[in-house]
N, C-alpha and C positions, 0 to 999 in steps of 0.2 A: 501642147494643149492634145491628149490622147482621146479623142472622139469616142475611139473603137474601144476604147474599156472602159469610160463613163457608159457608153450606150450598153456593154456587153453587161456590167453590173447590174443597169436598169433591168435586162430582161431578165436576168437570173433572181433578182429581188424581189418584180412581177411575180417571174412563176412562183418564187417559194410561200408568198403572201396571200393569206385568206380573205381581209380588210385591209387593205391599204390606201393613204391617202397622201396629202403633198401639200405642204404649205407655202400661202404666196402671198407676199406682201406687193405683189407687181413689179417689182425691182429686176433689173435684168438679169442676173442669177435666177430667180424662180421660173423665169419664163421661158428659159434655157430648158430647166429639167420643167417646166410644166412639159415643152414640147417634146421633150425626149418622153416622157411616159404616154405622150397620147397617140404616140405613133405605135401603141402597143395596146395599151387600152384607153380608151379614147372618154369612156364615162368614171375615170377615176375622181375621185370628190378633191375638190381643191376650195381647204379651208382658208378664208380671209377674215383677217380679226377685224371690226368693225368697231375702232376707238373713240368712236366721237372725237376723234381730233386730226383729224388724216387731209392733207391737201385737196381741194377741190381738184388739181389736175390730178391727184394720183383717183380718184375716185370716179372718174370722165374714164380716164385710160384703161379702169379695171370693166366697164360698164362695156368698151368699147373692144378689149378681148374678149371678153367674158361673150358679146354677142355675136364675134367674127369666128372665133374658135367653136362655141357653140358648148363651154365650160360646161361641170354639173359644178356650180358654185357653192361652196355654202359657207353661206355668213355668219360668225359667229360673233356674239355681242353681251357684253357684262348682263346680266338681270338687273342690275341697278346702275344703270350709266351713270356718274358725276362728270361731267363736264366745265373743267377747268379745275378737277383735281390734283392735277400738275404743280398748280400754284404753289399747292399745299406738302407736297409731296409728289417727285418724281418714281417714287418706289413704290408709293400705295395705288399714285396712278395707273404704273406699268401690271401690276399685282392683279385690279378691279379689270381693267380693258382688257389686256392680256393674256395675263401667265391662268387665270379661274378659269375664263372660256374656254380654254385653248386645252387646258390639261383636264377639262370636266370632257370636251370631246372627245379627246385623244381616248379614251377608254373604250372606245369602241371600234378602235381599230388596233390593228396587229406590224405593222408597219407605215412609218414615217417619214418620207422623203422632202428633203427642206434641200435649198440650192446656197449652204456655207461655202466658206472657203476658207481658208488657212490666211492667205492673202491679207482676211480682210482688217483683222486687226489680231495687238496680241493676245485677247481673251482666246480666239480660235484659233493659233500655232499648232496646238498638238492632235487639230480635229482629225478624224480617223474617215473614211467612208464609210464604215459597219460598225455601228457601236450602241450598245444596250442601254434603253432610259427608263428607268424607272418611276413611274410616278407615285406618289402618297400612300395612294389606297395600295399596292402591288404591282397595280398591273404593268409588265414590264413591256415595251415595242423595241423593234428594232429600226432605230434612227440611222436614218440612210443619205447619205450628202455626195452626193456624183462627183459635182465638182471639187472637192475638196482640196486637191492638189493644182486647179486650176486658177490663174492670173487672169488680173482684170481684161486683157487683151486678148486672152482666149476666148471669156466669155464676149467680146465685142466680133470677136473674127467670129465666132459660133452663130451669133444670133445677124449679122452680115449677110452670113451664107445660106443662110434658111429665109433671109427674109421677115424678121421678128422686127416688129417696129417696138421703139425703147419709149419707158416713158419722159416726156419732154422735158420734166424738169434736170436731167443731167446738162441739159442744152444750157441750163442755167449753171451749172456749176458745181450742183450737188454731188455728192459721190453714195452719199447714203440716206437714203429717206426711209422718213418714218415719221411720225404724227409732227402735224405740222408746227406745234409751238416748241417744239424740242427738236428741229432738225432745220441745222446751218450750213453753211458749207465749211468745207477742211477747215481744222484749225490747223492741223498738220497734215501736208503731205503724203506724209510715208505711211499716215494711218485713214484709211477711207471713212474710219467709222466715229473719226476725232469731232466731227460735227454734231452730232448726237447728245444730249443731254447738256448744251455747254463744254462737252471737256471733262463731267465730272466722271461719266459711268459708259461704259461699253455695252454694257447688255442688258433688255430689259427684265429678263429673266424666263422665258419660253425655253433657253436651251438649258436653265439651268437646273439640272436635277433638284428635284425637293429635296431641301436639307444642306446644299454645297451652295458653296459662294465662290463666284469671280474674283 
């Protein structure tokens, strides 16, 4: 774990950005990145996707952290939510409840911080710390993933060193936590995200540039 490199990257990119934001699903990686950002810019917008399918534990934890840390929490939600859409199509459900509201919101920012890591899954193995991300309307942001090269142990070590409480669902064996109907404990120990969508896919779409596929 190179904390100095990650924090230096965060500082440099915040100094460069006119309108930065960070997305947070309130998983461990998200909380580490938010913690780093807040040491420099306490009011950075923290974008949370309310998919109408979250675990109750996730929502309780979000509210507790948002209050304790004084987060500038921005909750995004589909204009026309469709609870249960995942039963018909997980792609349609993710598209409506995650991709559409996030991509619409990102048009208002020029730098997007994430907690993505290479180790999380094969779909993220080539992740770079800084990448351009182009939206369908031509808007291009700098997408910054300060923890790209970190391991799970690195994340846990940082959280422990900085007294960051983690989502209680980790204690129940979950390693990647999204919407309740489409999240299970990992199917394969080497792939943290293998418990998402029954192992049928690895990404919801918010980290895939429009027009591209994983």
